[in-house]
N, C-alpha and C positions, 0 to 999 in steps of 0.2 A: 330473750336477751334484753338486759338492761345495762344502763351505764355503769353501775356498780360492778356487774359481771364482766363487762369489758375492761374496766379498770384493773380488777382483780387478775384477769389473764395477762395483761400487759406488765403489771407489777411483778407477777410471778416469773414471766419471760425475763425481764430485766434482771431481777434478783438472782436467777439461776445462771444467766449468761455472764453477768459481772463477777459473781462469785467464782464461777469456773475460770475466767481469765485471771483473776487474782491468784487463785490456787496454782495456775500454770505459770505465773510470773509474767503475764502479759498485760500491758498497760491498756485500760479502757476507761473512757470518760463519756458522759452524757450531758446534754444541754440542760436537763432538768434533774433534780435529785432522785425522782421516781424512775428515770429513764425515758419518760415521755410526758406529754401533756394532753389532756383530752377536754373537750367542750361539747356540750349538747346543742342542737339547733332545732329549728322547726321540723315538723313532720317526724318526730321521734327518731332523729338521726344523731349519731355521735361521731366526731371527728377526732382522730388521734394523730399526733405528730411527734416524731422523735428525730434527734440528731445524735450520733454516736461517733466517737473519735477513737480509733485504735492506733496507737502510737508505737512505732518501732517493732512491728510484727515480722516474724519469719517470712521470707518470700514464699516458701512453701513448707509444708509440714516436715518434710525430711531435710530441709536446709539447716545450716548452722546459723549462728547468731551474727555472722559477718555479712550477711546479705538481708537487709531489712527494708520494709515498705511501711508507709503510713496509709491508713484507710479511713475515709469518711463515709458514713452511711446515714442517709436522710430519708425518712418515710412520712408519707401523708396518706392516711387510710380512713374511709368512712363506712359506717355500719348503719344498717337499718334495723331498728328494734322490732319493727313490725314483721319484717321478712325473715328475722333471725339470720341475717347474712351480711357479708361485706358487699358493698355496692361500688366501691372505688378504692383503688390502691396504686401508689406510685412509690417505688423504692429505688432510690438513687445510690449508687456505689461508685466511689472514685478512689483509685489506687495512685500513690505518689512515690517517687524516689526523691528523698530530701538531699539537697546539695546546698549546704550553708543555710542561707536565709530563704532559699527558693524551694518550692515544692514542684517537681516536674511530673506532670501527669503520665502514668503508664497505661492506664486504662480507665474509661468512664462508660458506665452502663446503667440503664435504668429499666426496671420491670414495671409494667403497666397492666391495669385492668380497670374497665369502667362499664357500668351498667346504666343504660342499655349499651350493647356492643355496637361500635361504629361499623358501617359497611366496609368490607374488604380488610378489616382488622382481625388478626387472631385474637381469640377470647383473651388469652393470656399471652404477653409477648415481651421481648426485651428489645431495646434500642441502644445503639452505641452513640457516643457523642458527648461533649463537654457538659457538665453539670454546674449550674450556678449556686453558690452558697452565699448567704448574707454574711458580711464581714462581722457584724456583732454576734451572729450565732457561732461561727467557727472560733472567734476570740473567747467566747463563754466556755468552750471546751478546750481552751489553751492551744488551739491551732493557730500560730502566729506566723507561718510562712506565707511568702508571697506565691500565689498560685500562677503558674506560667500557662500560656496557651499550649494546647496540643500541637506537637510538631507536625503531625500528619493528621489532620481532622478526618474523623470517620464520617461515613455517610449516615446522618442522622435519621433519614427516611426509611432505613432498612428495618423491618420488623421481624423478629425471629420468634416463631411459636415457641412457648415454653409450658412447663407445668404451672400450677397455681403458686406464684411466688410472693408471699407476704413477708412481712418484716421477720417473723420467726423463721421462714424458710430461707431467706437471705442469710441471717446470722448462722443457721445450721451450715449453709454451704461455706461460709467463711471459717467457721470452726473446722470443718472437714479439710479445707485447703491449707490451713495455717497452724492449727494446734496439733501437739503430739496426739496420737490415736486414742489413748486411754481418756483424754479429756473430751474429745469429740464423742466417744461412746457414751460418756456419762451425760453430756448435753442432749444427745439424742434420746436417751431414756427419759430425761427429765422433760423434754419438749413434748414427747408423746403423752405426758400426763397433763399438759396444759389445756385448759378449757378452749383456748383459741383454736386448737387443732380440730375441735368438734364442729366449728362454724364454717359453712361453705361460703364460697362467693356466689353471687346471685347470677347463676348461669345455667338454668334449667335445660335450655336447648341443647347445650353441649353434653350434659349428662345423658339426655335422651338420645342424642346422636351416637354416644359411645355404647349405650345399652343395646340399641336397635341395629347396629352395624357390626355384630360379631365381636365387639371389644377390641379390635386391633387399633393400635394407638398412632395411626397415621396422622400427619399434620392437617389433612384436609378437615378433620373433625374440629379443628380449632378455629374455623371460619364458619359464620353463620350465613345460610342462604337468605338473601333478602329479596322477597317476591316483589315484583313491580306491579 
């Protein structure tokens, strides 16, 4: 894995997703022209950041255009070129109902993974709760509404075990939930061709746990036993 290969995977992901949205006549904007920014750091690691704004999307795929939501997606992901794997990922998703100049949060969720895994944390997990966006960042994608506090704040300490949810996985889920079926099918096919789907997260213990315990996908596999 090299920085150029990582850039190629993210460029392909953004090009396919943004073209699909335009073809479906759904608005999509990104903080950067390529859809992301990447920077290398010491120890042969590469950090990739993205901010995407989905404006006026159907509440669900089968809904009519009279019930719309705005969605912000922000991701921060780190890759180790030596391990050929992702070592950290946080993808934040926030849904809004727009009322005049205000953005009323409907749901805030973020998907986390970090290597090494912290004790008593599912390897991959989601948490509910408000997400903070920098004003300069959301203005750059033309999100100019005033974000209101959550009326009923969620318990942010709750960690829900999930599958491996990187940026591509989150965009696929959004396409499934909000776009007409034929556009989802097209994106699913394109995503499966993307180089990024070949790279694993650095979680050898989880793969070993799944292999050696019959392959049943119970949530207890998503925790690592920490010997004292």
